[in-house]
Backbone as CSV, one residue per row, in Angstrom:
resi,resn,N_x,N_y,N_z,CA_x,CA_y,CA_z,C_x,C_y,C_z
1,MET,-39.106,-76.645,-24.165,-39.466,-75.639,-23.185,-39.875,-76.238,-21.813
2,ARG,-40.238,-77.503,-21.890,-40.679,-78.163,-20.678,-39.550,-78.268,-19.620
3,PRO,-38.254,-78.615,-20.027,-37.210,-78.706,-18.981,-36.835,-77.327,-18.383
4,SER,-37.048,-76.260,-19.055,-36.613,-74.931,-18.542,-37.726,-74.267,-17.719
5,LEU,-38.926,-74.776,-17.707,-39.982,-74.220,-16.968,-39.767,-74.233,-15.464
6,PRO,-39.316,-75.322,-14.871,-39.048,-75.331,-13.429,-37.959,-74.333,-13.026
7,ARG,-36.905,-74.177,-13.813,-35.848,-73.189,-13.516,-36.411,-71.787,-13.557
8,LEU,-37.282,-71.479,-14.538,-37.836,-70.162,-14.668,-38.745,-69.865,-13.463
9,CYS,-39.523,-70.841,-13.103,-40.414,-70.650,-11.896,-39.568,-70.453,-10.611
10,ALA,-38.497,-71.195,-10.431,-37.673,-71.062,-9.253,-36.986,-69.713,-9.252
11,ALA,-36.531,-69.199,-10.316,-35.839,-67.921,-10.428,-36.889,-66.780,-10.161
12,ALA,-38.083,-66.912,-10.696,-39.127,-65.928,-10.484,-39.533,-65.900,-9.016
13,SER,-39.741,-67.078,-8.403,-40.114,-67.088,-7.051,-39.041,-66.522,-6.121
14,LEU,-37.779,-66.779,-6.445,-36.678,-66.208,-5.638,-36.647,-64.720,-5.776
15,ALA,-36.845,-64.187,-6.955,-36.868,-62.722,-7.186,-38.025,-62.069,-6.411
16,PHE,-39.191,-62.713,-6.459,-40.322,-62.137,-5.685,-40.111,-62.203,-4.228
17,ALA,-39.488,-63.313,-3.719,-39.256,-63.429,-2.290,-38.221,-62.343,-1.823
18,LEU,-37.183,-62.085,-2.576,-36.235,-61.172,-2.171,-36.846,-59.706,-2.225
19,ALA,-37.673,-59.460,-3.208,-38.338,-58.124,-3.222,-39.346,-57.968,-2.083
20,ALA,-40.024,-59.054,-1.714,-41.024,-58.971,-0.666,-40.303,-58.754,0.724
21,CYS,-39.107,-59.294,0.836,-38.366,-59.117,2.149,-37.735,-57.795,2.278
22,GLY,-37.679,-57.047,1.172,-37.043,-55.747,1.294,-35.591,-55.755,0.955
23,ILE,-35.028,-56.799,0.455,-33.634,-56.860,0.050,-33.494,-56.359,-1.386
24,LYS,-33.388,-55.043,-1.515,-33.379,-54.456,-2.844,-32.063,-53.769,-3.124
25,GLY,-31.264,-53.505,-2.181,-30.002,-52.808,-2.423,-29.574,-52.161,-1.151
26,ASN,-28.547,-51.281,-1.315,-27.923,-50.608,-0.132,-28.960,-49.633,0.474
27,PRO,-28.984,-49.512,1.768,-29.951,-48.507,2.388,-29.417,-47.086,2.160
28,ARG,-30.283,-46.182,2.053,-29.924,-44.765,1.807,-29.483,-44.146,3.125
29,ALA,-28.501,-43.201,2.972,-28.080,-42.462,4.148,-29.190,-41.515,4.635
30,PRO,-29.216,-41.224,5.915,-30.318,-40.324,6.374,-30.036,-38.882,5.846
31,ARG,-31.090,-38.215,5.500,-30.970,-36.834,5.013,-30.686,-35.860,6.192
32,PRO,-29.921,-34.817,5.884,-29.636,-33.808,6.919,-30.939,-33.065,7.281
33,ALA,-30.969,-32.502,8.472,-32.106,-31.750,8.897,-32.240,-30.499,8.094
34,PRO,-33.468,-30.076,7.813,-33.648,-28.841,7.009,-33.125,-27.633,7.811
35,PRO,-32.626,-26.563,7.109,-32.197,-25.395,7.807,-33.331,-24.656,8.529
36,PRO,-33.082,-24.002,9.622,-34.188,-23.260,10.297,-34.705,-22.190,9.436
37,ALA,-35.987,-21.925,9.620,-36.644,-20.861,8.842,-36.131,-19.492,9.311
38,PRO,-35.973,-18.572,8.373,-35.460,-17.236,8.724,-36.528,-16.506,9.607
39,THR,-36.012,-15.717,10.525,-36.957,-15.027,11.434,-36.985,-13.554,10.963
40,ALA,-37.947,-12.841,11.474,-38.137,-11.390,11.085,-37.381,-10.486,12.076
41,GLU,-36.480,-10.960,12.891,-35.771,-10.152,13.849,-34.808,-9.231,13.109
42,THR,-34.571,-8.109,13.636,-33.571,-7.161,13.071,-32.202,-7.568,13.494
43,ALA,-31.252,-7.276,12.620,-29.859,-7.639,12.952,-29.323,-6.662,14.009
44,PRO,-28.422,-7.192,14.894,-27.853,-6.361,15.953,-27.078,-5.204,15.375
45,GLU,-27.134,-4.117,15.948,-26.467,-2.873,15.422,-25.005,-3.028,15.601
46,GLN,-24.217,-2.764,14.587,-22.789,-2.873,14.650,-22.195,-1.550,15.118
47,PRO,-21.033,-1.561,15.768,-20.424,-0.279,16.146,-19.969,0.513,14.948
48,ARG,-19.938,1.854,15.166,-19.579,2.692,14.034,-18.044,2.488,13.726
49,ARG,-17.744,2.422,12.449,-16.385,2.183,12.017,-15.737,3.487,11.540
50,GLU,-14.488,3.648,11.958,-13.697,4.836,11.632,-13.059,4.605,10.245
51,PRO,-12.699,5.702,9.522,-12.020,5.540,8.218,-10.641,4.867,8.378
52,VAL,-10.205,4.129,7.379,-8.957,3.478,7.478,-7.837,4.483,7.100
53,GLU,-6.775,4.432,7.924,-5.685,5.339,7.684,-4.651,4.649,6.739
54,PRO,-3.996,5.414,5.847,-3.008,4.801,4.929,-1.859,4.214,5.721
55,SER,-1.322,3.090,5.216,-0.259,2.451,5.920,1.033,2.354,5.145
56,GLY,1.075,2.968,3.977,2.320,2.925,3.119,2.583,4.225,2.515
57,PRO,3.611,4.254,1.566,3.938,5.524,0.941,2.755,5.961,0.018
58,THR,2.599,7.280,-0.102,1.537,7.863,-0.941,2.112,8.864,-1.885
59,VAL,1.423,9.178,-2.967,1.840,10.211,-3.850,1.254,11.537,-3.370
60,PRO,2.081,12.537,-3.207,1.524,13.774,-2.737,0.513,14.363,-3.749
61,PRO,-0.532,14.977,-3.319,-1.487,15.508,-4.275,-0.977,16.591,-5.228
62,SER,0.153,17.254,-4.854,0.635,18.320,-5.732,1.490,17.784,-6.876
63,ALA,1.822,16.474,-6.962,2.634,15.929,-8.040,1.874,15.855,-9.312
64,THR,2.447,16.427,-10.380,1.768,16.520,-11.653,2.040,15.237,-12.516
65,ASP,3.255,14.637,-12.428,3.581,13.537,-13.279,3.197,12.160,-12.625
66,ALA,2.934,12.136,-11.261,2.589,10.944,-10.527,3.584,9.807,-10.758
67,GLY,4.821,10.096,-10.933,5.887,9.090,-11.015,6.007,8.484,-12.369
68,LEU,5.333,8.950,-13.407,5.427,8.432,-14.747,6.662,8.914,-15.479
69,PRO,7.393,8.091,-16.231,8.563,8.553,-16.954,8.179,9.430,-18.074
70,GLU,9.086,10.347,-18.419,8.732,11.310,-19.513,8.997,10.754,-20.875
């Protein structure tokens, strides 16, 4: 065990020196800024919307079979 003691001490001192210098790994990326806090303001009033008009063929309301085969 006597010959391996100097190697063990050298390895331990190197590990402590690297840890003390801050060489521990890759630096972390900066975190994004937190989102702004919601406010108590009311939403802007949207304009009144009109009903949507049909844009294609429709089935007349008087049809009884609605296009189904007999």
